[in-house]
C-alpha positions as MATLAB code, in Angstrom:
seq = 'MTAKPVVLVTGASRGIGAAVAKRLRDLECRVSVAARDWRGDQTRRAIGPSAKNYLQLTGDVAHAADCRRMVADTLSRFGRLDALVNNAGILDPLARLADADPEAWQHNLTVNLTGPFYLAQGAIPHLRSTRGRIVNVSSGAAVKAIEGWSAYCVAKAGLTHLTRLLAAEEPDITTVALRPGVVDTAMQAKIRKEGAGAMAAAKAAYFHQLKADGRLLDPMVPAGKIAWLAIAAPPDLTGEFLDYDDPRIGNVQGDTV';
ca = [
      94.154  103.177   95.022;
      93.978  105.726   97.675;
      96.118  106.133  100.260;
      94.752  105.415  104.066;
      94.753  108.578  106.299;
      97.883  109.107  108.417;
      96.965  110.184  111.552;
      99.100  111.381  114.669;
      97.864  110.351  118.258;
      99.333  111.546  121.725;
      98.479  110.259  125.023;
      98.322  106.699  123.072;
     100.079  104.623  125.994;
      96.665  103.874  127.339;
      93.222  104.945  128.170;
      91.299  107.338  125.138;
      94.547  107.126  123.529;
      95.393  103.599  123.385;
      91.330  103.263  122.228;
      91.423  105.567  119.803;
      94.519  103.928  118.005;
      92.361  100.758  118.270;
      89.911  102.256  116.149;
      92.101  104.103  113.340;
      93.328  100.282  113.380;
      89.972   99.019  112.315;
      90.092  100.911  109.598;
      93.449  100.511  108.203;
      94.300  104.130  108.840;
      98.391  104.312  109.096;
      98.734  105.414  112.686;
     101.607  107.490  114.391;
     101.288  107.266  118.802;
     103.109  108.990  120.953;
     103.446  109.309  124.721;
     106.323  109.973  127.301;
     106.069  106.561  128.973;
     105.207  103.310  127.399;
     105.377  101.026  130.495;
     101.767   99.339  130.502;
     101.776   99.997  127.008;
      97.554   98.989  126.452;
      98.345  100.317  122.791;
     100.753   97.435  121.408;
      98.046   94.852  123.119;
      95.058   96.389  121.341;
      96.494   96.472  117.676;
      99.203   93.741  118.018;
     103.123   94.180  118.133;
     103.566   93.181  114.491;
     100.638   95.731  113.079;
     101.435   96.839  109.606;
     101.382  100.924  109.492;
     101.869  101.898  112.834;
     104.844  104.098  113.995;
     105.520  104.482  118.334;
     107.192  107.647  119.201;
     108.337  108.377  123.079;
     108.336  112.048  123.546;
     106.845  114.814  125.906;
     104.273  117.046  124.622;
     105.185  119.876  127.315;
     108.508  119.798  125.180;
     108.500  121.834  121.738;
     111.539  119.703  120.581;
     110.070  116.177  121.329;
     106.684  117.790  119.742;
     108.198  118.811  116.305;
     110.077  115.639  116.170;
     106.953  113.939  116.689;
     105.372  115.694  113.361;
     108.548  115.119  111.591;
     109.178  111.517  112.426;
     105.635  110.716  111.403;
     106.298  112.414  107.983;
     109.653  110.727  107.126;
     107.861  107.629  108.266;
     104.529  107.956  106.346;
     104.980  110.732  104.019;
     101.984  113.090  105.109;
      99.751  113.684  107.840;
      95.881  113.537  107.850;
      94.927  114.492  111.104;
      96.492  115.010  114.629;
      94.353  114.250  117.865;
      95.925  116.408  120.519;
      94.750  113.625  123.409;
      97.809  113.874  126.027;
      96.433  115.563  129.254;
      97.253  115.330  133.102;
      95.034  116.391  136.201;
      97.984  117.689  138.763;
      97.673  119.383  140.758;
      94.864  117.826  142.510;
      94.455  120.958  144.739;
      92.597  123.889  145.625;
      94.251  127.563  143.720;
      95.393  128.803  147.276;
      97.301  125.037  148.087;
      98.487  124.781  144.200;
     102.101  124.463  143.552;
     102.813  126.992  141.072;
     105.514  124.830  139.292;
     102.570  121.845  138.988;
      99.684  124.342  137.970;
     102.610  126.025  134.800;
     103.280  122.101  134.036;
      99.643  121.517  133.516;
      99.020  124.470  130.909;
     102.071  123.341  129.082;
     100.565  119.237  129.004;
      97.602  120.066  128.492;
      97.332  123.444  126.532;
     100.519  124.841  124.925;
     101.770  120.988  123.692;
      98.409  120.861  121.900;
     100.048  124.418  120.571;
     103.248  123.184  119.467;
     101.584  120.066  117.809;
      99.122  122.485  116.096;
     101.809  124.701  114.830;
     104.429  122.010  113.771;
     101.260  120.388  111.637;
      99.446  122.656  110.300;
     101.907  122.917  106.963;
     101.341  119.557  106.427;
      97.640  119.521  107.341;
      97.062  122.452  104.979;
      98.096  120.635  102.280;
      95.887  117.745  103.015;
      93.041  119.287  103.564;
      93.426  118.000  107.278;
      91.809  117.962  110.555;
      92.920  118.431  114.532;
      90.997  117.092  117.206;
      91.104  118.268  120.312;
      90.354  116.278  123.082;
      88.785  118.580  125.874;
      86.597  118.053  128.848;
      83.059  119.465  130.376;
      85.467  120.915  133.017;
      86.381  123.661  130.432;
      83.114  124.892  131.037;
      82.530  123.877  134.643;
      84.432  125.537  137.887;
      85.283  122.341  140.187;
      86.988  122.792  142.928;
      90.377  121.595  143.021;
      90.892  121.188  139.286;
      91.767  124.810  138.720;
      94.572  124.101  136.239;
      92.843  121.696  134.301;
      90.020  123.729  133.938;
      91.531  126.431  132.780;
      93.818  125.030  130.536;
      91.247  122.744  128.467;
      89.426  125.972  128.322;
      91.918  127.432  126.827;
      92.286  124.318  124.577;
      88.483  124.731  123.830;
      89.262  128.381  122.549;
      92.655  127.228  120.927;
      89.946  125.044  118.685;
      88.178  128.474  117.698;
      91.290  130.289  116.706;
      92.754  127.476  114.552;
      89.000  127.562  113.044;
      89.184  131.546  112.875;
      93.020  131.117  111.124;
      93.068  127.994  109.114;
      90.003  127.468  106.791;
      91.250  124.761  105.400;
      91.611  122.694  108.240;
      88.879  121.381  110.435;
      89.262  121.775  113.481;
      87.132  120.209  117.157;
      87.205  120.191  120.082;
      85.689  117.140  121.879;
      84.378  116.458  125.260;
      84.648  112.873  125.555;
      81.792  111.683  129.009;
      83.323  110.395  131.807;
      85.320  107.761  131.164;
      86.715  104.984  133.093;
      90.575  105.942  132.929;
      93.168  105.917  135.183;
      92.372  109.827  135.555;
      88.937  109.030  137.193;
      91.167  106.480  139.619;
      93.045  109.532  140.431;
      90.258  111.105  141.545;
      88.914  109.057  143.647;
      92.176  108.260  145.257;
      92.830  111.206  145.626;
      90.430  114.177  145.242;
      89.002  114.287  148.110;
      91.128  116.299  149.788;
      91.025  119.056  146.865;
      87.006  118.597  145.923;
      83.729  119.434  147.732;
      82.706  116.089  149.525;
      79.704  115.470  147.557;
      81.681  116.229  144.134;
      84.410  113.655  145.376;
      81.535  111.082  146.555;
      79.439  111.910  142.860;
      82.848  110.280  141.178;
      83.194  107.005  143.232;
      79.475  106.829  142.832;
      79.667  106.922  139.148;
      82.638  103.941  139.385;
      80.426  101.922  141.737;
      77.202  102.364  139.343;
      78.824  101.296  136.404;
      78.303  104.708  134.793;
      81.630  105.351  133.498;
      82.285  104.836  129.955;
      84.406  102.512  128.098;
      87.338  104.337  126.558;
      86.514  102.544  123.584;
      82.803  104.845  123.073;
      84.356  108.224  122.925;
      87.133  106.683  120.550;
      84.898  106.034  117.767;
      83.639  109.162  117.434;
      87.607  110.635  117.600;
      88.417  108.540  115.573;
      85.736  109.317  113.085;
      86.035  113.216  113.763;
      89.673  112.946  112.833;
      89.465  111.059  109.438;
      85.526  112.348  108.427;
      84.528  115.052  110.285;
      82.754  117.762  108.122;
      83.875  121.570  107.841;
      81.005  123.066  108.871;
      81.869  121.512  112.259;
      85.127  123.439  112.256;
      85.548  125.273  115.744;
      82.486  123.931  117.587;
      83.279  121.947  121.072;
      81.002  119.073  120.257;
      79.888  116.458  123.257;
      80.755  112.684  122.544;
      77.387  111.580  122.102;
      75.971  114.969  119.694;
      74.144  113.345  116.718;
      76.325  114.852  114.103;
      79.333  112.909  115.220;
      79.863  109.434  113.188;
      81.239  106.054  114.985;
      83.943  103.898  114.055;
      82.716  100.639  115.436;
      84.920   97.324  114.151;
      85.469   97.547  110.726;
      82.656  100.349  110.174;
      82.207  103.939  110.360;
];
């Protein structure tokens, strides 16, 4: 009997990360979920407190030692690693470049870009042996200049190019970046609450309108695509920056792929 894949998911206490854990659980994957803060834990509620093949880790992707430990603890529990989903991310500082706090700006890059580097570096030897996959959750902000989001835009652009670099250097690992769409998460709530002070008025109003019109995606929508990429992305996609609705991406819905 073939062992189910082992997947490490960061930023997994809520939002897209919690939804990815649920989708992987539906496939009976062995899932290691990591987050800095488990208060308001949506993952445990989604997959059940007694779920088998589930490991909950506490750690901050901004710290190299925590990232090494996430990989090591996953290997210690499950004996292998088949995929890494770099989902953890922050938007702060939500401020124009001229007004942004330099330390907050640097911290954004550390979480959104350096953290995935730490995790990928730790995971690479193990993913080589399983011919595994890395899924980097990026953003449309990687290719758009959005006023007030300078650190986030730059970090996600870097993450997308890191994906291409990993694809070039690690041919035995399939590495992709995904734009998950505009998703109904805590980050969107923050944009609506604080965005007006940093963003152009029309752009801030746009995000309010998306919520009012019910046009924000449920996190389960991109999560199904991320889960599929983590366990089934073909090698010919490596290095690509994909939209969540790209027809080349399969989907995980309930117990099916």
